[in-house]
DRENPA-3360 file (N, C-alpha, C; in nm, 2 decimals, always signed):
BEGIN
1 = MVHTLSDV = +0.09/-0.11/+0.00/+0.00/+0.01/+0.00/+0.09/+0.12/+0.00 ~ +0.08/+0.20/-0.11/+0.16/+0.32/-0.12/+0.07/+0.44/-0.10 ~ +0.12/+0.53/-0.02/+0.03/+0.64/+0.01/+0.07/+0.76/-0.10 ~ -0.03/+0.81/-0.17/+0.00/+0.92/-0.26/+0.00/+1.05/-0.19 ~ +0.04/+1.15/-0.26/+0.04/+1.29/-0.20/-0.09/+1.33/-0.16 ~ -0.21/+1.29/-0.24/-0.34/+1.32/-0.21/-0.38/+1.25/-0.08 ~ -0.33/+1.13/-0.06/-0.36/+1.05/+0.07/-0.30/+1.13/+0.18 ~ -0.18/+1.18/+0.18/-0.11/+1.25/+0.28/-0.18/+1.38/+0.30;
9 = ARYLSKYF = -0.22/+1.45/+0.20/-0.29/+1.58/+0.21/-0.42/+1.56/+0.27 ~ -0.50/+1.45/+0.23/-0.63/+1.44/+0.31/-0.61/+1.41/+0.45 ~ -0.52/+1.32/+0.49/-0.49/+1.30/+0.63/-0.45/+1.42/+0.71 ~ -0.36/+1.51/+0.66/-0.32/+1.62/+0.73/-0.43/+1.73/+0.72 ~ -0.52/+1.72/+0.64/-0.64/+1.83/+0.63/-0.73/+1.80/+0.75 ~ -0.72/+1.68/+0.81/-0.80/+1.67/+0.93/-0.75/+1.73/+1.05 ~ -0.62/+1.77/+1.05/-0.56/+1.83/+1.17/-0.53/+1.98/+1.13 ~ -0.51/+2.02/+1.00/-0.49/+2.15/+0.95/-0.59/+2.19/+0.84;
17 = PGMVQIDE = -0.72/+2.19/+0.88/-0.83/+2.22/+0.79/-0.80/+2.36/+0.71 ~ -0.81/+2.35/+0.58/-0.80/+2.46/+0.49/-0.66/+2.52/+0.47 ~ -0.56/+2.44/+0.53/-0.43/+2.50/+0.53/-0.33/+2.39/+0.45 ~ -0.38/+2.30/+0.38/-0.31/+2.20/+0.32/-0.33/+2.21/+0.16 ~ -0.22/+2.20/+0.09/-0.23/+2.22/-0.06/-0.14/+2.11/-0.12 ~ -0.17/+2.07/-0.24/-0.09/+1.98/-0.31/-0.02/+2.05/-0.44 ~ +0.09/+2.03/-0.45/+0.17/+2.08/-0.57/+0.22/+1.95/-0.64 ~ +0.14/+1.89/-0.73/+0.17/+1.77/-0.81/+0.29/+1.79/-0.90;
25 = ERGVVLVM = +0.31/+1.91/-0.96/+0.42/+1.92/-1.05/+0.56/+1.90/-0.96 ~ +0.56/+1.96/-0.85/+0.69/+1.94/-0.77/+0.69/+1.82/-0.69 ~ +0.58/+1.76/-0.67/+0.57/+1.63/-0.59/+0.58/+1.68/-0.44 ~ +0.50/+1.78/-0.41/+0.51/+1.82/-0.25/+0.37/+1.86/-0.22 ~ +0.35/+1.83/-0.08/+0.23/+1.88/+0.00/+0.27/+1.99/+0.08 ~ +0.20/+2.11/+0.08/+0.24/+2.22/+0.16/+0.14/+2.24/+0.27 ~ +0.19/+2.27/+0.39/+0.10/+2.29/+0.50/+0.14/+2.43/+0.55 ~ +0.04/+2.51/+0.55/+0.04/+2.65/+0.59/+0.14/+2.72/+0.50;
33 = DRIRIFDD = +0.16/+2.69/+0.37/+0.25/+2.75/+0.29/+0.40/+2.75/+0.33 ~ +0.44/+2.68/+0.43/+0.57/+2.69/+0.47/+0.64/+2.55/+0.50 ~ +0.56/+2.45/+0.53/+0.60/+2.33/+0.56/+0.58/+2.24/+0.44 ~ +0.69/+2.17/+0.40/+0.67/+2.08/+0.28/+0.69/+1.94/+0.31 ~ +0.62/+1.85/+0.25/+0.63/+1.71/+0.26/+0.65/+1.66/+0.11 ~ +0.77/+1.61/+0.09/+0.80/+1.56/-0.05/+0.75/+1.42/-0.07 ~ +0.74/+1.39/-0.20/+0.69/+1.26/-0.23/+0.79/+1.14/-0.19 ~ +0.91/+1.18/-0.16/+1.01/+1.08/-0.12/+1.01/+1.06/+0.04;
41 = GRVMGEGP = +0.91/+1.15/+0.11/+0.91/+1.13/+0.25/+0.97/+1.23/+0.34 ~ +1.05/+1.31/+0.27/+1.12/+1.43/+0.35/+1.01/+1.54/+0.39 ~ +1.03/+1.59/+0.52/+0.95/+1.69/+0.57/+1.05/+1.80/+0.60 ~ +1.02/+1.92/+0.53/+1.10/+2.04/+0.55/+1.02/+2.14/+0.62 ~ +1.08/+2.20/+0.72/+1.03/+2.31/+0.80/+1.07/+2.32/+0.94 ~ +1.05/+2.42/+1.01/+1.10/+2.44/+1.14/+0.99/+2.48/+1.23 ~ +1.00/+2.45/+1.36/+0.90/+2.49/+1.46/+0.81/+2.38/+1.52 ~ +0.73/+2.42/+1.60/+0.63/+2.33/+1.66/+0.53/+2.27/+1.56;
49 = VADRVREL = +0.50/+2.35/+1.45/+0.39/+2.30/+1.35/+0.47/+2.20/+1.27 ~ +0.59/+2.22/+1.24/+0.67/+2.12/+1.15/+0.69/+2.00/+1.23 ~ +0.71/+2.01/+1.37/+0.73/+1.89/+1.44/+0.60/+1.81/+1.44 ~ +0.48/+1.88/+1.45/+0.36/+1.81/+1.46/+0.33/+1.74/+1.31 ~ +0.37/+1.81/+1.21/+0.36/+1.75/+1.08/+0.44/+1.63/+1.06 ~ +0.56/+1.63/+1.11/+0.65/+1.51/+1.11/+0.59/+1.39/+1.19 ~ +0.53/+1.43/+1.29/+0.46/+1.32/+1.39/+0.35/+1.27/+1.31 ~ +0.26/+1.35/+1.25/+0.15/+1.30/+1.18/+0.19/+1.21/+1.05;
57 = YSQIKLRK = +0.30/+1.26/+0.99/+0.34/+1.18/+0.87/+0.41/+1.05/+0.91 ~ +0.47/+1.05/+1.02/+0.53/+0.91/+1.08/+0.40/+0.82/+1.10 ~ +0.29/+0.87/+1.17/+0.17/+0.79/+1.18/+0.12/+0.73/+1.04 ~ +0.13/+0.81/+0.94/+0.09/+0.76/+0.81/+0.17/+0.65/+0.77 ~ +0.31/+0.67/+0.79/+0.40/+0.57/+0.74/+0.39/+0.45/+0.83 ~ +0.36/+0.46/+0.96/+0.33/+0.34/+1.05/+0.21/+0.25/+0.99 ~ +0.11/+0.34/+0.96/-0.02/+0.26/+0.91/+0.02/+0.19/+0.77 ~ +0.09/+0.25/+0.69/+0.14/+0.19/+0.56/+0.22/+0.07/+0.59;
65 = DDAEGIRE = +0.32/+0.07/+0.68/+0.41/-0.04/+0.71/+0.32/-0.15/+0.78 ~ +0.22/-0.12/+0.87/+0.14/-0.21/+0.93/+0.06/-0.29/+0.82 ~ +0.01/-0.22/+0.73/-0.07/-0.29/+0.62/+0.02/-0.37/+0.54 ~ +0.16/-0.34/+0.52/+0.23/-0.43/+0.45/+0.31/-0.54/+0.54 ~ +0.28/-0.54/+0.66/+0.34/-0.63/+0.75/+0.48/-0.60/+0.80 ~ +0.52/-0.48/+0.78/+0.67/-0.44/+0.82/+0.66/-0.40/+0.97 ~ +0.55/-0.34/+1.01/+0.56/-0.29/+1.15/+0.58/-0.39/+1.25 ~ +0.55/-0.52/+1.22/+0.55/-0.62/+1.33/+0.69/-0.64/+1.37;
73 = STARRLRC = +0.79/-0.62/+1.29/+0.93/-0.64/+1.33/+0.98/-0.53/+1.41 ~ +0.92/-0.41/+1.40/+0.97/-0.30/+1.48/+0.89/-0.25/+1.59 ~ +0.77/-0.29/+1.59/+0.68/-0.24/+1.70/+0.69/-0.32/+1.82 ~ +0.66/-0.28/+1.94/+0.65/-0.36/+2.06/+0.54/-0.46/+2.05 ~ +0.57/-0.58/+2.08/+0.47/-0.70/+2.05/+0.39/-0.70/+2.19 ~ +0.27/-0.70/+2.17/+0.19/-0.73/+2.28/+0.14/-0.87/+2.28 ~ +0.12/-0.93/+2.40/+0.06/-1.07/+2.40/-0.05/-1.07/+2.49 ~ -0.14/-1.17/+2.46/-0.25/-1.20/+2.56/-0.20/-1.24/+2.69;
81 = QHCGILLT = -0.26/-1.16/+2.81/-0.20/-1.20/+2.94/-0.26/-1.32/+2.98 ~ -0.34/-1.39/+2.91/-0.39/-1.53/+2.96/-0.32/-1.65/+2.89 ~ -0.33/-1.64/+2.76/-0.27/-1.75/+2.67/-0.13/-1.73/+2.62 ~ -0.10/-1.59/+2.61/+0.04/-1.56/+2.56/+0.05/-1.54/+2.42 ~ -0.06/-1.54/+2.34/-0.04/-1.54/+2.19/-0.04/-1.39/+2.16 ~ +0.03/-1.37/+2.04/+0.06/-1.23/+2.00/-0.08/-1.16/+1.96 ~ -0.10/-1.04/+2.02/-0.22/-0.97/+1.99/-0.23/-0.90/+1.85 ~ -0.32/-0.93/+1.78/-0.34/-0.87/+1.64/-0.50/-0.85/+1.63;
89 = GRIYRKRI = -0.52/-0.76/+1.55/-0.67/-0.74/+1.54/-0.73/-0.67/+1.66 ~ -0.85/-0.73/+1.69/-0.93/-0.67/+1.81/-0.85/-0.70/+1.95 ~ -0.83/-0.62/+2.03/-0.78/-0.64/+2.17/-0.88/-0.61/+2.26 ~ -0.90/-0.71/+2.36/-1.00/-0.71/+2.47/-0.93/-0.65/+2.59 ~ -0.98/-0.54/+2.64/-0.92/-0.49/+2.77/-1.01/-0.51/+2.89 ~ -0.95/-0.54/+3.00/-1.03/-0.55/+3.12/-0.95/-0.50/+3.24 ~ -1.02/-0.43/+3.32/-0.96/-0.37/+3.44/-0.97/-0.46/+3.56 ~ -0.86/-0.52/+3.62/-0.86/-0.60/+3.71/-0.76/-0.55/+3.83;
97 = NDEIMLFC = -0.82/-0.51/+3.94/-0.75/-0.46/+4.06/-0.67/-0.33/+4.02 ~ -0.74/-0.24/+3.96/-0.68/-0.11/+3.90/-0.57/-0.13/+3.81 ~ -0.56/-0.24/+3.74/-0.46/-0.27/+3.63/-0.54/-0.31/+3.51 ~ -0.49/-0.25/+3.39/-0.56/-0.28/+3.27/-0.49/-0.39/+3.21 ~ -0.56/-0.50/+3.18/-0.50/-0.63/+3.13/-0.55/-0.65/+2.98 ~ -0.47/-0.70/+2.89/-0.50/-0.72/+2.75/-0.52/-0.86/+2.71 ~ -0.62/-0.89/+2.63/-0.64/-1.03/+2.61/-0.68/-1.04/+2.45 ~ -0.66/-1.16/+2.39/-0.69/-1.19/+2.26/-0.83/-1.21/+2.23;
105 = CKTCADHH = -0.91/-1.25/+2.33/-1.05/-1.28/+2.31/-1.12/-1.27/+2.44 ~ -1.26/-1.28/+2.42/-1.34/-1.26/+2.54/-1.33/-1.38/+2.64 ~ -1.30/-1.50/+2.58/-1.28/-1.62/+2.66/-1.17/-1.61/+2.74 ~ -1.05/-1.56/+2.69/-0.93/-1.55/+2.78/-0.95/-1.44/+2.88 ~ -1.02/-1.33/+2.85/-1.05/-1.23/+2.95/-1.14/-1.30/+3.07 ~ -1.24/-1.37/+3.03/-1.32/-1.42/+3.14/-1.25/-1.53/+3.22 ~ -1.17/-1.62/+3.15/-1.10/-1.72/+3.22/-0.99/-1.66/+3.32 ~ -0.93/-1.56/+3.28/-0.82/-1.49/+3.35/-0.88/-1.42/+3.48;
113 = THEKNPV = -1.00/-1.36/+3.45/-1.07/-1.30/+3.56/-1.11/-1.39/+3.67 ~ -1.16/-1.52/+3.63/-1.21/-1.62/+3.73/-1.09/-1.68/+3.79 ~ -0.98/-1.70/+3.73/-0.86/-1.76/+3.79/-0.81/-1.66/+3.91 ~ -0.81/-1.54/+3.88/-0.75/-1.43/+3.97/-0.85/-1.40/+4.08 ~ -0.97/-1.41/+4.05/-1.08/-1.37/+4.15/-1.18/-1.49/+4.17 ~ -1.13/-1.60/+4.25/-1.22/-1.71/+4.26/-1.34/-1.67/+4.34 ~ -1.46/-1.74/+4.31/-1.57/-1.71/+4.38/-1.59/-1.79/+4.50;
% end
């Protein structure tokens, strides 16, 4: 999955409404007419807004990598706290004794709760 300039511009427009433009000829997305995101991934600009644009662009890249299966090798791997399998897709969260526990399915969440809190 490759993100086009229009994908990047559409995503950034959610955070900078009316301040994002695309210059297809130069292969660049402009934010507030001073921050540039090039089609090769470079972000040029200084200041807190440029830092925010870099952060948002990195989120776009993580989503792309996740869709391509690349993120798995670089991201922190979360495991079900009952059975230990790698968490992918939907994650079930349950608060147990003021601690949030993560599970792969409702069955694991229910079993873990009963083991920790016998009736």
